[in-house]
Structures are given as structure tokens and as C-alpha cells.
C-alpha positions as CSV (number, residue, x, y, z in Angstrom):
1,G,15.0,-16.8,-2.4
2,C,12.7,-15.6,-5.1
3,G,10.2,-14.2,-2.7
4,H,6.5,-14.8,-2.9
5,P,4.7,-15.1,-6.3
6,L,2.4,-12.3,-5.3
7,Q,5.4,-9.9,-5.3
8,R,5.3,-9.9,-9.1
9,K,1.6,-8.7,-9.0
10,L,2.6,-5.8,-6.7
11,E,5.7,-4.8,-8.8
12,G,5.6,-1.2,-10.0
13,R,4.4,2.2,-8.9
14,W,1.0,2.7,-7.3
15,F,-0.6,6.2,-6.9
16,G,-3.3,7.1,-4.4
17,Q,-6.6,8.0,-6.1
18,A,-9.4,8.1,-3.6
19,V,-10.6,7.1,-0.1
20,E,-13.5,4.9,1.0
21,N,-15.6,4.9,4.2
22,F,-14.5,8.2,5.6
23,D,-16.9,10.6,7.3
24,D,-18.3,13.1,4.8
25,R,-16.6,16.0,6.6
26,D,-13.2,14.3,6.1
27,V,-13.5,13.0,2.5
28,A,-12.1,16.1,0.8
29,A,-9.0,16.4,3.0
30,A,-8.4,12.7,3.1
31,T,-8.7,12.4,-0.7
32,G,-6.3,15.3,-1.2
33,W,-3.8,13.5,1.2
34,A,-4.4,10.1,-0.5
35,K,-3.6,11.6,-4.0
36,G,-0.1,12.4,-2.7
37,V,0.6,8.9,-1.5
38,L,2.9,6.6,-3.6
39,F,3.7,3.0,-3.1
40,E,6.5,1.5,-5.1
41,F,7.4,-2.2,-5.1
42,A,10.6,-3.4,-6.7
43,G,11.6,-7.0,-6.0
44,S,11.5,-7.3,-2.2
45,S,11.9,-3.5,-1.7
46,F,9.0,-1.3,-0.8
47,T,9.0,2.5,-0.9
48,V,6.3,4.7,0.5
49,A,6.0,8.4,-0.2
50,I,3.6,10.3,2.0
51,P,2.8,14.1,1.6
52,A,5.1,16.3,3.8
53,E,7.4,13.4,4.7
54,E,10.6,12.0,3.1
55,P,10.0,8.8,1.1
56,R,11.0,5.7,3.1
57,S,12.3,2.4,1.6
58,S,12.6,-0.9,3.2
59,I,12.5,-4.7,2.6
60,Y,9.1,-6.3,2.7
61,K,7.7,-9.8,2.6
62,V,4.3,-11.3,2.0
63,T,3.1,-12.9,5.2
64,S,-0.3,-14.1,4.1
65,V,-2.7,-14.2,1.1
66,H,-6.3,-15.1,1.3
67,N,-8.3,-14.5,-1.9
68,S,-7.7,-10.7,-2.6
69,D,-6.5,-10.0,1.0
70,V,-2.8,-9.6,1.3
71,R,-0.7,-8.9,4.4
72,L,2.9,-7.6,4.2
73,A,5.5,-7.3,6.9
74,V,7.6,-4.2,6.2
75,D,11.0,-3.9,8.1
76,R,11.6,-0.8,10.2
77,K,15.0,0.7,11.1
78,D,14.5,-0.4,14.8
79,G,14.4,-4.1,13.7
80,K,10.6,-4.4,14.2
81,A,8.2,-4.8,11.3
82,D,5.0,-2.9,10.4
83,T,2.0,-4.9,9.0
84,L,0.5,-3.5,5.8
85,Q,-3.0,-4.8,4.9
86,L,-3.9,-4.6,1.2
87,K,-6.7,-5.8,-1.1
88,L,-5.6,-6.6,-4.6
89,D,-8.8,-5.7,-6.5
90,S,-7.4,-6.2,-10.0
91,E,-4.1,-6.0,-11.9
92,D,-4.3,-2.2,-11.8
93,S,-6.2,-1.5,-8.5
94,L,-5.4,-2.1,-4.9
95,R,-6.7,-0.8,-1.6
96,W,-4.6,-0.1,1.5
97,M,-6.9,-1.1,4.4
98,I,-6.1,1.4,7.1
99,G,-8.6,0.2,9.7
100,E,-12.2,0.8,10.8
101,G,-13.4,-0.2,7.4
102,R,-11.5,2.7,5.8
103,S,-9.2,2.3,2.8
104,I,-7.2,4.2,0.3
105,V,-7.6,3.2,-3.3
106,F,-4.5,3.0,-5.5
107,R,-4.0,2.7,-9.3
108,R,-1.0,1.2,-10.9
109,E,1.1,3.4,-13.1
110,R,1.2,2.1,-16.7
């Protein structure tokens, strides 16, 4: 299959830029961590690189889209899938919704 049309909008490398809705005391550390995060989408492949960890790649699929809210299922080695909740704000900006109203802001590499 060709996958979901939204996959084309995600295609490319996205770099963490900032955090939203973190406690003031945590903003500096969280922002430093976020700036080391990379998402890369290539076809149905998803790679995440997180500071101090080896990059991980897997297959993903779009499970739902409602306005700018996007949910992805990302396959894990154990056969289960993780849910990734994103907000596609614009062609070059997305947010990883990590819970409790908090998010990490990403910018697309151009």
C-alpha cells in the first residue's frame, strides 16, 4: 500500500526546538533535552534519536487524523506498538504531545 496521505506531510527530518507547559524549574533542562531529539520520517519508516540513547527505527502507520491532531502507531521489537500523538501546526512545525498538556516543539529541516 501507499500508506496514509499524511505520511507525505511528515516526510523528512524534524529537530526538537523547545518545550511547552513545563514547570518553570524544569524548562531549561527539558529544553536542552528537547534540542537533542530528532524525528525522521521516510516512507513508512520512523527513526527517533534521543540524547544518550542509540537511535531507533521502526515501521509506523497513521491511525487517526482529526484537524491538526495526528496519532501514529509505531511498531516495537516485542510486537506491540507505541502510540505517538502529534500536532501538525504547519508545513515546518509539529508538536509531540507527551501528556499532561506538555509538548515538545519540532522544526522541519529544510
